[in-house]
C-alpha positions in Angstrom: 208.2 155.2 60.5 208.8 151.5 59.2 205.4 150.6 60.7 203.8 153.3 58.7 205.2 152.3 55.6 204.2 148.6 56.4 200.5 149.8 57.0 200.6 152.0 53.9 201.9 149.0 51.6 199.0 146.9 53.2 195.7 146.9 50.9 192.7 148.5 52.4 190.5 146.0 54.0 186.7 147.0 53.7 183.8 145.4 55.1 180.5 145.3 52.5 177.6 146.9 53.6 174.3 145.2 54.3 173.1 146.4 51.1 176.0 145.3 49.2 175.6 141.6 50.7 172.1 141.4 49.6 173.1 142.4 46.3 175.7 139.6 46.3 173.1 137.1 47.4 171.8 134.7 44.3 168.7 135.8 42.5 166.8 132.9 44.0 167.1 133.7 47.6 166.3 137.4 46.5 163.0 136.2 44.9 162.0 134.4 48.2 158.6 135.5 49.5 156.5 134.3 52.4 154.2 132.4 50.1 157.1 130.6 48.4 158.8 129.8 51.8 155.3 128.1 53.0 155.6 126.1 49.8 159.0 124.8 51.0 157.4 123.3 54.0 157.3 119.5 53.5 153.7 118.0 52.5 154.6 115.1 55.0 155.1 117.5 58.0 151.6 119.2 57.2 150.1 115.8 56.9 151.2 114.6 60.0 150.2 117.5 61.9 146.5 117.4 60.3 146.4 113.8 61.4 147.1 114.6 64.9 144.7 117.4 65.3 142.3 115.1 63.6 142.8 112.4 66.3 142.6 114.7 69.2 139.9 115.9 68.0 138.2 112.4 67.4 139.2 111.4 70.9 137.5 114.5 72.5 134.5 113.8 70.3 134.2 110.2 71.7 134.3 111.3 75.1 131.8 114.2 74.7 129.2 111.9 72.7 129.7 108.6 74.4 125.8 108.6 75.4 125.4 108.1 71.5 128.6 106.0 70.7 128.3 103.2 73.3 124.7 102.0 72.6 125.2 102.0 68.8 128.7 100.1 69.1 126.9 97.8 71.4 123.9 97.5 69.3 126.0 96.9 66.3 127.9 94.0 68.3 124.7 92.4 69.2 123.2 92.2 65.9 126.6 90.9 64.5 126.1 88.1 67.3 122.7 87.5 66.6 122.7 87.4 62.7 123.4 83.7 62.3 120.6 82.8 64.8 118.3 84.9 62.7 119.2 83.4 59.3 118.9 79.8 60.8 115.5 80.6 61.8 114.9 81.8 58.3 116.2 78.9 56.7 113.5 76.8 58.7 110.8 79.0 57.2 110.2 81.1 60.3 109.4 84.7 59.2 112.1 87.4 59.8 110.2 89.5 62.1 108.9 86.6 64.3 112.5 85.1 64.4 114.1 88.3 65.6 111.1 89.0 68.0 111.5 85.5 69.7 115.1 85.8 70.1 114.9 89.5 71.6 112.3 88.1 74.0 114.0 85.1 75.1 117.2 87.5 76.1 115.2 89.7 77.6 113.2 87.1 79.7 116.5 85.5 80.8 117.9 88.8 82.0 115.1 89.6 84.0 114.9 85.9 85.4 118.3 86.3 86.4 118.2 89.7 88.1 115.1 88.7 89.8 116.8 85.5 91.2 119.6 87.7 92.3 117.4 90.9 93.5 116.6 89.5 96.8 120.2 88.4 97.6 121.5 92.0 96.5 119.1 93.7 99.1 120.1 91.3 101.7 123.6 91.9 101.3 122.9 96.0 101.3 120.7 95.7 104.4 123.3 93.4 106.3 126.3 95.2 105.0 127.2 97.3 107.9 126.9 94.4 110.5 128.8 92.0 108.2 131.5 95.0 108.1 131.7 94.8 111.9 131.5 91.2 112.1 134.4 90.7 109.5 136.5 93.4 111.7 135.6 91.3 115.1 136.5 87.9 113.5 139.9 89.4 112.1 140.7 90.7 115.6 139.7 87.4 117.0 141.9 85.8 114.7 144.9 87.8 115.7 144.6 87.0 119.3 144.1 90.2 120.3 147.4 91.3 118.9 147.9 94.6 117.1 148.6 94.4 113.4 151.5 96.3 111.9 149.5 99.2 110.8 148.2 99.6 114.3 151.8 99.5 116.1 152.9 102.0 113.6 150.0 104.3 114.4 150.8 104.0 118.0 154.3 104.6 117.8 153.6 107.9 115.6 151.1 109.1 118.3 153.8 108.6 120.8 156.5 110.6 118.8 153.8 113.3 118.3 153.0 113.6 122.2 156.8 113.5 123.0 157.4 116.5 120.5 154.9 118.5 121.8 155.8 118.3 125.3 159.3 119.0 124.4 158.3 122.0 122.5 155.9 123.2 125.4 158.9 122.8 128.1 161.3 125.2 126.0 161.0 128.4 127.1 160.1 131.2 124.6 159.2 128.5 122.1 156.4 129.4 119.7 153.4 127.3 119.7 152.2 125.8 116.5 148.8 127.0 115.9 146.1 124.1 115.6 145.5 123.1 111.8 142.1 124.4 110.5 140.2 121.3 109.2 137.4 121.9 106.9 134.4 119.7 107.8 133.4 117.7 105.1 129.6 118.0 104.1 127.3 115.2 105.8 126.3 112.3 103.9 122.6 112.7 102.8 120.7 109.4 101.9 118.2 111.3 99.9 120.9 112.9 97.5 122.4 109.5 97.3 119.5 107.6 96.5 118.4 110.4 93.9 121.7 110.3 92.0 121.4 106.6 92.0 118.0 106.6 90.7 118.9 109.2 87.9 121.7 106.8 86.8 119.4 103.6 86.8 116.9 105.7 84.9 119.8 106.8 82.2 120.8 103.1 82.1 117.3 101.8 81.6 116.9 104.6 78.7 120.2 103.6 76.9 119.1 99.8 77.3 115.9 100.5 75.8 117.5 102.3 72.8 119.8 99.1 72.4 116.9 96.8 72.4 115.1 98.8 69.7 118.1 99.6 67.7 119.2 95.8 67.7 115.5 95.4 66.7 115.8 97.2 63.5 119.4 96.1 62.7 118.3 92.5 62.8 115.1 93.2 60.7 116.8 95.2 57.9 119.2 92.1 57.2 121.5 92.7 54.4 120.0 96.2 53.4 122.2 98.3 55.5 125.4 96.7 54.1 123.8 97.3 50.5 123.4 100.8 51.0 127.2 101.2 52.4 128.4 99.3 49.3 126.4 101.6 46.9 127.4 105.0 48.8 131.2 103.9 48.3 131.5 105.0 44.8 130.8 103.8 41.3 134.0 102.1 40.8 133.9 98.0 41.1 137.2 98.2 43.0 136.0 100.3 45.9 132.5 98.2 46.1 134.7 95.1 46.1 137.2 96.6 48.9 133.8 97.6 50.8 132.3 94.1 50.7 135.4 92.4 51.7 135.7 94.8 54.9 132.3 94.1 56.0 132.5 90.5 55.5 135.7 90.4 57.5 134.5 92.6 60.2 131.4 90.1 60.3 133.4 87.2 60.6 135.9 88.6 63.1 133.2 89.8 65.6 131.1 86.8 65.3 134.0 84.7 66.0 135.1 86.8 69.0 131.4 86.9 70.5 131.3 83.2 69.7 134.4 82.7 71.7 133.0 85.1 74.5 130.0 82.7 74.7 132.0 79.6 75.0 134.4 80.7 77.6 131.6 82.4 79.8 129.6 79.1 79.6 132.5 77.2 80.6 133.1 79.5 83.7 129.7 79.6 84.5 129.6 75.9 84.8 132.9 76.1 86.8 131.6 78.3 89.2 128.1 76.4 89.9 130.2 73.1 90.7 132.7 74.9 93.1 129.6 76.8 94.9 127.6 73.8 95.1 130.4 72.1 96.6 131.1 74.6 99.2 127.5 74.9 99.8 126.8 78.7 98.8 123.1 79.4 98.6 121.6 80.2 95.2 124.6 78.8 93.6 123.1 78.8 90.1 122.3 82.5 90.0 125.7 83.5 91.3 127.3 81.4 88.5 124.9 82.8 86.0 125.8 86.5 87.3 129.7 85.6 87.3 129.6 84.5 83.8 127.7 87.8 82.8 130.4 89.9 84.8 133.2 88.1 83.5 132.5 89.9 80.1 133.9 93.3 81.6 137.9 92.8 82.0 139.4 92.9 85.2 136.4 94.7 87.2 133.9 91.9 86.5 135.9 89.1 88.3 136.5 91.5 91.1 132.9 92.4 91.7 131.7 88.8 91.8 134.8 87.7 94.3 133.7 90.6 96.5 130.0 89.9 96.4 130.1 86.0 96.7 132.5 86.3 99.6 130.2 88.6 101.6 127.2 86.3 100.9 129.4 83.5 102.1 130.3 85.2 105.4 126.7 86.2 105.9 125.7 82.7 105.3 128.4 80.7 107.2 129.6 83.3 109.6 133.5 82.3 109.0 136.4 83.9 107.6 137.7 80.8 105.9 134.5 80.0 104.1 134.5 83.7 103.1 138.1 83.5 101.5 137.4 80.1 100.3 134.3 81.2 97.8 136.3 84.8 97.1 139.4 82.8 96.2 137.7 80.1 94.1 135.8 82.7 92.2 139.1 84.5 91.4 141.1 81.4 90.6 138.3 80.3 87.9 138.5 83.6 86.4 142.2 83.7 86.3 142.0 80.1 84.6 139.4 80.7 82.0 140.1 84.5 81.6 144.0 84.1 81.6 144.7 80.9 79.9 141.7 80.0 77.8 140.4 83.1 76.4 143.8 84.3 75.8 144.6 81.4 73.9 141.2 81.7 71.8 141.6 85.1 71.4 144.9 84.7 69.7 143.8 82.0 67.7 140.4 83.8 66.5 141.1 87.4 66.5 145.0 87.0 65.7 145.8 90.0 67.7 148.8 91.4 69.4 148.5 91.1 73.3 150.6 94.1 73.9 148.5 96.2 71.5 145.2 94.6 73.1 146.2 95.6 76.5 147.2 99.1 75.7 144.2 99.4 73.9 142.2 98.4 76.6 143.9 101.0 78.6 142.9 103.5 76.0 139.1 103.0 75.8 138.7 102.2 79.7 140.2 105.8 79.9 137.8 107.1 77.1 134.6 105.3 78.4 135.0 103.7 81.7 133.8 100.4 82.2 132.1 100.4 78.9 135.3 101.1 77.2 136.8 98.0 78.7 133.9 96.0 77.4 133.8 97.0 73.9 137.6 97.6 73.4 138.4 94.2 72.0 135.7 94.3 69.4 136.5 97.9 68.3 140.3 97.0 68.1 139.4 94.0 65.9 137.3 96.1 63.6 140.2 98.8 63.5 142.4 96.0 62.6 140.1 94.6 59.8 139.6 98.1 58.1 143.3 98.9 58.4 144.4 95.6 56.2 142.2 96.8 53.5 143.1 100.6 53.1 146.0 101.5 51.3 148.2 103.7 53.9 147.0 102.0 56.8 149.2 98.7 56.7 151.2 100.0 59.8 148.5 99.9 62.2 147.4 96.6 60.9 150.6 95.3 61.4 151.0 96.7 64.8 147.6 95.3 65.9 148.2 92.1 64.4 150.3 89.1 66.4 
């Protein structure tokens, strides 16, 4: 009875219904619609999402249209490099079209001369490559005194273990035999298909090289007219025109300084290689030095290619492993000396770039365009840094790429 009285004295506890809870909400919450909810999304988030989408689309566009972008950027860099020479010829009263033609003919003639001088060497390397590989293997075996290498010993141990395991499995009664693995035979190597693919690649390269030559010719011939057109289309305001002029001038100066640095370092590398190859006694040392200087423009892969080719040439000439390693090691040593110390120091002084950002940029452009990306990566990063320094909102990019 007391319990029932206590329960009767307690006021009734009621839970509001869903409709009553909605009625108790504030008017602002009740008036919330899908359109107003979308309006509450911060504009910064939408801008960041659009930036990410545009960046991903740009990367895929660069990969998809690499056959267009690579020759265009290559032509722009070459025209920036040769502009001071054309201007100097104009100052000594040489017509612009004559000066541009002389410069391009000189460059093409020098390229043809170097390729022709090395053509016989490369043909000889290709023809004698199987014999050279067999001779190198024989020489290494003789140098080891007939003893097996560590890898060969490990392979022999693995073979003996497999034989012992198979014998034990066969001796156990009722043991299931493991079926022989099915091996899918690879298609046989067809020389005609390989030659056809190589000829198509060479034809594509020659087509792009021809396009680069013509585009460089027209860019040098136009002079400052293209620059004036860019300034004109930026807008009527004087501030935008000044910013465009500053960007173009800074890009021009930075690219010319960087290309001049490459010219100086590659000439130094060619001279050092020529002296080292002449001292060792390598045949056609001058042509190999020029090839090493030209291939050094390609980061990482260029020095490796010239070290392998000169090493094979030295082995076929001297029939000696020590000479082969001496030539390859000398080539790599000179490349590391010039590329790591002198080029890095001059790049930091001229381009004022962050070494970590440059390395990451090379990895990115190498992933996008392969070897051509490694070749064009640093000039593109320099242009991006210069543009970011003059555009409002891009200062963090310039700070990240700068030293």
